[in-house]
C-alpha positions as CSV (number, residue, x, y, z in Angstrom):
1,X,180.5,259.7,255.8
2,X,181.3,259.6,252.0
3,X,184.7,258.1,251.3
4,X,187.2,260.4,249.7
5,X,185.1,263.6,249.8
6,X,185.1,265.4,246.4
7,X,185.7,262.3,244.4
8,X,182.1,261.4,243.9
9,X,179.4,263.5,242.3
10,X,177.4,263.8,245.4
11,X,177.7,265.9,248.6
12,X,176.0,266.4,251.9
13,X,173.7,269.3,252.6
14,X,175.6,271.7,255.1
15,X,172.7,272.0,257.4
16,X,170.6,268.6,257.6
17,X,173.2,266.5,256.1
18,X,170.9,265.1,253.4
19,X,172.7,263.7,250.3
20,X,172.5,266.0,247.1
21,X,173.7,265.9,243.5
22,X,174.5,269.4,242.5
23,X,171.4,271.4,243.8
24,X,168.9,268.6,244.1
25,X,168.1,266.3,247.0
26,X,168.5,262.7,246.0
27,X,165.5,261.8,248.3
28,X,163.4,264.1,246.2
29,X,164.6,262.3,243.0
30,X,163.7,258.9,244.6
31,X,160.2,260.2,245.5
32,X,159.5,261.7,242.1
33,X,161.0,259.1,239.9
34,X,160.9,255.9,242.0
35,X,163.6,253.3,242.7
36,X,165.8,251.8,241.6
37,X,166.9,254.8,239.6
38,X,170.2,255.8,238.0
39,X,171.0,259.5,238.5
40,X,173.8,261.3,236.6
41,X,175.5,264.8,237.2
42,X,175.7,266.9,234.1
43,X,178.3,269.1,235.7
44,X,180.4,266.0,236.7
45,X,180.3,264.7,233.1
46,X,181.3,268.0,231.6
47,X,184.1,268.4,234.2
48,X,185.5,265.0,233.7
49,X,185.7,265.6,229.8
50,X,187.1,269.0,230.2
51,X,189.9,267.8,232.7
52,X,191.0,265.2,230.2
53,X,190.8,267.4,227.1
54,X,192.8,270.2,229.0
55,X,195.5,267.7,229.8
56,X,195.8,266.6,226.2
57,X,195.6,270.1,224.8
58,X,198.4,271.3,227.2
59,X,200.5,268.3,226.3
60,X,200.0,268.6,222.6
61,X,200.6,272.3,222.5
62,X,198.4,272.8,219.3
63,X,198.9,269.4,217.5
64,X,195.7,267.4,217.1
65,X,194.1,265.1,219.5
66,X,190.7,263.4,219.6
67,X,188.8,261.9,222.5
68,X,186.7,259.0,221.3
69,X,184.2,258.3,224.3
70,X,183.8,254.6,224.7
71,X,180.0,254.2,224.2
72,X,180.0,250.7,225.9
73,X,180.5,252.6,229.4
74,X,177.2,254.3,229.3
75,X,175.2,254.7,226.1
76,X,172.3,256.8,227.2
77,X,171.4,259.3,224.4
78,X,171.4,262.3,226.7
79,X,174.9,261.6,227.6
80,X,176.0,260.9,224.0
81,X,174.4,264.3,223.0
82,X,176.2,266.0,225.8
83,X,179.6,264.6,224.8
84,X,179.0,265.3,221.0
85,X,178.2,268.9,221.9
86,X,181.5,269.0,223.7
87,X,183.3,267.9,220.5
88,X,183.9,264.4,221.4
89,X,184.3,261.5,219.0
90,X,183.1,257.9,219.9
91,X,184.6,254.6,220.2
92,X,181.8,252.0,219.3
93,X,181.8,248.2,219.5
94,X,178.5,247.4,217.6
95,X,176.1,248.6,215.0
96,X,173.6,249.5,217.6
97,X,176.2,251.7,219.4
98,X,176.7,253.5,216.0
99,X,173.1,254.1,215.4
100,X,172.8,255.5,219.0
101,X,175.7,258.0,218.2
102,X,174.0,259.0,215.0
103,X,170.8,259.4,216.8
104,X,172.5,261.6,219.3
105,X,174.0,263.8,216.7
106,X,177.5,262.5,216.8
107,X,179.8,263.1,213.9
108,X,180.4,259.8,212.3
109,X,183.8,261.2,211.0
110,X,184.8,261.2,214.6
111,X,183.7,257.5,215.2
112,X,186.3,254.6,215.5
113,X,184.7,251.0,215.3
114,X,186.3,248.5,217.8
115,X,185.3,244.9,218.6
116,X,186.4,241.7,217.4
117,X,183.2,240.2,215.8
118,X,182.1,242.9,213.5
119,X,179.3,241.5,211.1
120,X,179.0,242.4,207.4
121,X,175.9,244.1,208.2
122,X,177.6,246.3,210.8
123,X,180.5,247.0,208.4
124,X,178.1,248.2,205.7
125,X,176.3,250.5,208.2
126,X,179.6,251.9,209.3
127,X,180.9,252.4,205.8
128,X,177.7,254.1,204.6
129,X,177.8,256.4,207.6
130,X,181.4,257.2,206.6
131,X,183.0,256.6,209.9
132,X,186.6,257.8,210.8
133,X,188.2,254.4,211.2
134,X,187.8,250.7,211.8
135,X,190.0,249.2,214.4
136,X,190.7,245.7,212.8
137,X,191.1,242.8,215.2
138,X,191.9,239.9,212.9
139,X,193.1,238.9,209.4
140,X,189.6,237.4,208.7
141,X,188.0,240.7,209.7
142,X,190.3,242.5,207.3
143,X,189.3,240.3,204.4
144,X,185.6,240.8,205.2
145,X,185.9,244.6,205.5
146,X,187.5,244.6,202.1
147,X,184.9,242.5,200.5
148,X,182.0,244.7,202.0
149,X,183.9,247.9,200.8
150,X,184.3,246.4,197.4
151,X,180.7,245.7,197.2
152,X,179.8,249.3,198.4
153,X,182.4,250.7,196.1
154,X,183.9,252.7,198.9
155,X,187.3,252.8,200.7
156,X,187.5,251.4,204.4
157,X,189.9,253.4,206.7
158,X,191.6,251.0,209.2
159,X,194.1,250.8,212.0
160,X,195.0,247.5,213.5
161,X,194.3,246.9,217.2
162,X,197.5,245.4,218.1
163,X,197.8,243.3,221.1
164,X,201.2,244.6,222.7
165,X,201.5,241.7,225.3
166,X,201.5,244.2,228.2
167,X,200.1,243.3,231.7
168,X,197.5,245.9,232.8
169,X,197.5,244.3,236.3
170,X,193.8,244.7,236.6
171,X,190.9,242.3,237.0
172,X,191.3,239.2,234.6
173,X,187.9,240.0,233.2
174,X,188.7,243.3,232.0
175,X,192.5,242.7,231.0
176,X,192.7,242.8,227.1
177,X,196.3,243.2,226.2
178,X,197.9,239.8,226.9
179,X,198.8,237.0,224.4
180,X,196.2,234.8,225.8
181,X,193.3,237.4,225.4
182,X,190.9,237.2,222.6
183,X,191.4,240.8,221.6
184,X,193.7,242.3,218.9
185,X,196.4,241.1,216.5
186,X,199.5,239.7,218.1
187,X,202.4,242.2,218.1
188,X,204.8,240.0,216.3
189,X,202.2,239.5,213.6
190,X,201.3,243.2,213.2
191,X,204.0,244.3,210.5
192,X,202.9,241.3,208.3
193,X,199.1,242.0,208.6
194,X,199.8,245.7,207.8
195,X,201.8,244.6,204.7
196,X,198.8,242.4,203.7
197,X,196.4,245.4,204.1
198,X,198.4,247.5,201.7
199,X,197.7,245.0,199.1
200,X,193.9,245.0,199.6
201,X,192.1,247.2,196.9
202,X,189.6,249.0,199.2
203,X,191.5,249.4,202.4
204,X,193.4,252.5,203.5
205,X,195.7,252.3,206.5
206,X,195.3,255.4,208.8
207,X,196.5,254.4,212.1
208,X,197.8,252.1,215.0
209,X,195.6,251.3,217.9
210,X,195.8,249.2,221.1
211,X,193.8,248.6,224.4
212,X,195.2,246.7,227.2
213,X,192.5,246.7,229.8
214,X,190.1,248.8,232.0
215,X,190.1,250.4,235.4
216,X,193.9,251.0,235.3
217,X,195.1,253.0,238.4
218,X,198.7,253.0,237.4
219,X,199.8,254.5,234.0
220,X,203.1,252.4,233.7
221,X,201.4,249.7,231.5
222,X,199.7,252.3,229.5
223,X,203.1,254.1,228.9
224,X,204.7,250.8,227.9
225,X,202.0,249.9,225.5
226,X,202.3,253.3,223.9
227,X,205.9,252.9,223.4
228,X,205.5,249.6,221.7
229,X,202.9,250.9,219.3
230,X,204.9,254.0,218.4
231,X,207.8,251.8,217.6
232,X,205.5,249.8,215.3
233,X,204.4,253.1,213.6
234,X,208.0,253.8,213.0
235,X,208.6,250.5,211.6
236,X,205.6,251.1,209.2
237,X,207.1,254.4,208.2
238,X,210.4,252.8,207.2
239,X,208.3,250.5,204.9
240,X,206.7,253.7,203.4
241,X,203.4,253.1,205.3
242,X,202.5,256.4,207.1
243,X,199.8,256.6,209.7
244,X,197.6,259.6,210.5
245,X,196.8,258.7,214.1
246,X,198.3,256.5,217.0
247,X,195.9,255.4,219.8
248,X,196.8,253.8,223.1
249,X,193.2,253.1,223.9
250,X,191.4,253.8,227.0
251,X,191.3,252.2,230.4
252,X,192.1,255.0,232.8
253,X,190.5,254.1,236.1
254,X,188.5,256.0,238.8
255,X,188.2,255.9,242.6
256,X,185.6,253.5,243.7
257,X,186.7,253.4,247.4
258,X,190.2,254.9,248.0
259,X,192.2,253.9,245.0
260,X,194.9,256.3,243.8
261,X,194.2,257.3,240.0
262,X,196.3,258.3,237.3
263,X,197.3,261.8,236.9
264,X,196.0,262.9,233.7
265,X,198.5,265.7,233.2
266,X,201.5,263.4,233.8
267,X,199.9,260.7,231.6
268,X,199.2,263.2,228.7
269,X,202.8,264.5,228.9
270,X,204.2,260.9,228.7
271,X,202.1,260.1,225.6
272,X,203.3,263.2,224.0
273,X,207.0,262.5,225.0
274,X,206.5,259.0,223.4
275,X,205.2,260.6,220.1
276,X,208.1,263.3,220.1
277,X,208.2,265.2,216.8
278,X,206.1,262.7,214.8
279,X,203.3,264.3,212.8
280,X,200.3,262.2,214.0
281,X,197.0,262.8,215.7
282,X,196.6,261.3,219.1
283,X,193.5,259.4,219.9
284,X,192.2,258.3,223.2
285,X,189.3,255.9,223.9
286,X,188.2,256.7,227.4
287,X,185.0,255.5,229.0
288,X,184.9,254.9,232.7
289,X,187.0,258.0,233.5
290,X,184.3,260.3,231.9
291,X,181.2,258.8,233.4
292,X,181.9,256.4,236.3
293,X,181.8,258.9,239.1
294,X,179.3,261.0,237.5
295,X,176.4,258.6,238.4
296,X,174.8,257.0,241.3
297,X,172.1,254.2,241.8
298,X,169.2,255.0,244.2
299,X,167.6,252.1,245.9
300,X,165.0,251.9,248.7
301,X,165.3,249.6,251.7
302,X,162.6,246.9,251.6
303,X,163.5,245.0,254.7
304,X,166.1,245.0,257.5
305,X,166.7,241.3,258.0
306,X,168.9,240.4,261.1
307,X,170.1,236.7,261.4
308,X,172.1,234.9,263.9
309,X,175.3,235.0,261.7
310,X,174.9,238.4,259.9
311,X,172.5,241.3,259.2
312,X,171.1,241.8,255.6
313,X,169.8,245.0,254.2
314,X,167.3,243.9,251.4
315,X,167.0,246.8,248.9
316,X,164.9,246.9,245.7
317,X,168.0,247.1,243.3
318,X,169.7,243.8,242.4
319,X,172.4,242.2,240.4
320,X,170.3,242.7,237.3
321,X,170.6,246.5,237.8
322,X,174.3,246.5,238.9
323,X,176.0,243.3,238.0
324,X,179.6,244.5,238.7
325,X,179.8,243.4,242.3
326,X,178.7,239.8,241.4
327,X,180.7,239.6,238.1
328,X,183.9,241.5,239.0
329,X,183.7,241.4,242.9
330,X,183.8,245.2,242.5
331,X,183.4,247.6,245.3
332,X,180.8,250.3,245.3
333,X,180.5,252.7,248.2
334,X,176.8,252.6,249.7
335,X,175.6,255.6,251.7
336,X,172.3,256.8,253.3
337,X,170.7,259.7,251.4
338,X,168.5,261.0,254.1
339,X,169.3,263.8,256.7
340,X,171.2,263.1,260.0
341,X,169.1,261.4,262.6
342,X,170.0,261.9,266.2
343,X,168.5,258.5,267.1
344,X,170.2,256.6,264.3
345,X,172.5,253.8,265.2
346,X,174.7,251.9,262.7
347,X,174.8,248.2,262.1
348,X,176.8,246.2,259.8
349,X,175.0,244.7,256.8
350,X,175.5,242.8,253.6
351,X,173.4,244.9,251.1
352,X,171.6,242.5,248.9
353,X,168.9,242.5,246.3
354,X,165.7,240.4,245.6
355,X,167.1,238.3,242.7
356,X,167.0,234.5,243.5
357,X,170.7,234.2,243.4
358,X,173.1,234.0,246.3
359,X,175.5,236.2,244.2
360,X,173.0,239.0,244.4
361,X,175.2,241.0,246.8
362,X,175.7,244.7,246.1
363,X,178.0,245.2,249.1
364,X,179.5,243.3,251.9
365,X,179.9,244.2,255.6
366,X,178.8,247.9,255.3
367,X,178.1,250.1,258.3
368,X,174.9,251.8,257.9
369,X,172.1,253.5,259.9
370,X,169.3,252.1,258.0
371,X,165.5,251.5,258.4
372,X,162.9,250.1,256.2
373,X,161.9,252.6,253.7
374,X,165.1,254.6,253.8
375,X,166.8,255.4,250.6
376,X,170.5,254.4,249.8
377,X,172.8,255.7,247.1
378,X,175.2,253.3,245.5
379,X,178.0,255.4,244.2
380,X,180.2,255.2,241.2
381,X,177.4,253.8,239.0
382,X,177.8,255.9,235.9
383,X,179.9,253.4,234.1
384,X,179.1,249.7,233.2
385,X,175.9,249.8,235.3
386,X,172.7,250.5,233.3
387,X,174.3,249.3,230.2
388,X,175.0,245.9,231.7
389,X,171.5,245.7,233.4
390,X,169.0,243.0,232.3
391,X,165.5,241.7,233.0
392,X,166.6,238.6,234.9
393,X,163.7,237.4,237.1
394,X,161.4,239.5,234.8
395,X,162.5,242.6,236.8
396,X,161.9,245.9,235.0
397,X,164.9,248.0,234.1
398,X,165.5,251.1,236.1
399,X,164.7,254.7,235.2
400,X,167.6,257.2,234.3
401,X,167.7,260.8,235.4
402,X,170.0,263.6,234.5
403,X,170.6,266.4,237.2
404,X,171.6,269.8,235.9
405,X,172.0,272.6,238.6
406,X,168.6,272.7,240.5
407,X,166.6,270.6,238.0
408,X,166.4,266.8,237.4
409,X,165.2,265.4,234.1
410,X,163.9,261.9,233.2
411,X,166.3,260.7,230.4
412,X,165.1,257.1,230.2
413,X,161.6,256.0,231.6
414,X,161.3,253.1,233.8
415,X,160.3,249.9,231.8
416,X,156.8,248.7,232.2
417,X,155.4,245.3,232.0
418,X,154.2,246.1,228.3
419,X,157.9,246.8,227.5
420,X,159.0,243.6,229.1
421,X,156.5,241.2,227.1
422,X,155.9,243.4,224.0
423,X,158.2,241.6,221.8
424,X,156.5,238.2,222.8
425,X,152.9,239.2,222.1
426,X,152.9,237.9,218.6
427,X,150.1,238.3,216.3
428,X,148.0,235.1,215.9
429,X,148.2,233.6,212.4
């Protein structure tokens, strides 16, 4: 069975019980493109974007808002092109992500640049592209950005990423809004830093920003953070500094197993209530909520390995393909893709990959009716999956496929050995 039917982007064929994404059998995708393979549903991506956009439109009642998709969640060009066509902006954290957005046809005037270690070269690239805004995370960054803007003879539009000291109550590795986190400018320093920014010749203040963490399933911390940065914007207004936009960041979570998730309409209404009659644009920087449950990772069973203490299902995907379970102790549902078998009997397995690390466990204690050669689907693999993959153990990174109705299209080819070693084949002198 698939946990929480309707939550994920896959469904069972009504007759044979084979797993499908939209109108395509996942077994057929595995046979055609090989495994491991990431597969994304275009319909699920579009639906997720429209759900969030509709909630914001209804809450704002004609006043402006902008969804800036967090590129770090999944940066495949096909996905960026799709969101750009839907009117999305983009939240980037590197020069490489900016180049991907531009390659995909994204509007640089809808790009916000986050991240606490922006280099001068990245700043130049973003200023030359004329992005919407830099989310500045330190006073040193502010000085560097002004210097780069002076050298280019342009103006840098900025907001401060303020650290509101709000506990997101999420995994410590993805909590970003507390005093001891490396991100942002301390709330009690924000006014002074904004004052300093007003004195810099090539800096223009346009917003207030924060981000408190990822995979939030309760919107109370998000509402609290929003109230704090709205109060900060009011304090700035009293000093004659008017902001164009206010952004409470992203962080909206998804269902991986059976988690309750944030009601988007209620959250959008709460944000609008915090803004009241203030004449500002509302920005959001969502990532996972738009792509997380739109993707699966397909993998083939290499071996069924029973031992005295437990059973192992050894598959051809590994922690280099999907590091979240090893890094965050994250849960991903694992289901068989094939049709129902009358003779199938379930056993309890740890689902593991071939990487030479004991941490290479993708799922613990799962009941599966699996045989060597079967294909499994690891669900909720649309966010922070391929983008965090690596070549550890000299493994080739997986293919990526987009499903649209009854068709499946390769959107990133599987790496080859030549791809793996090409940059190391240096010309002899």
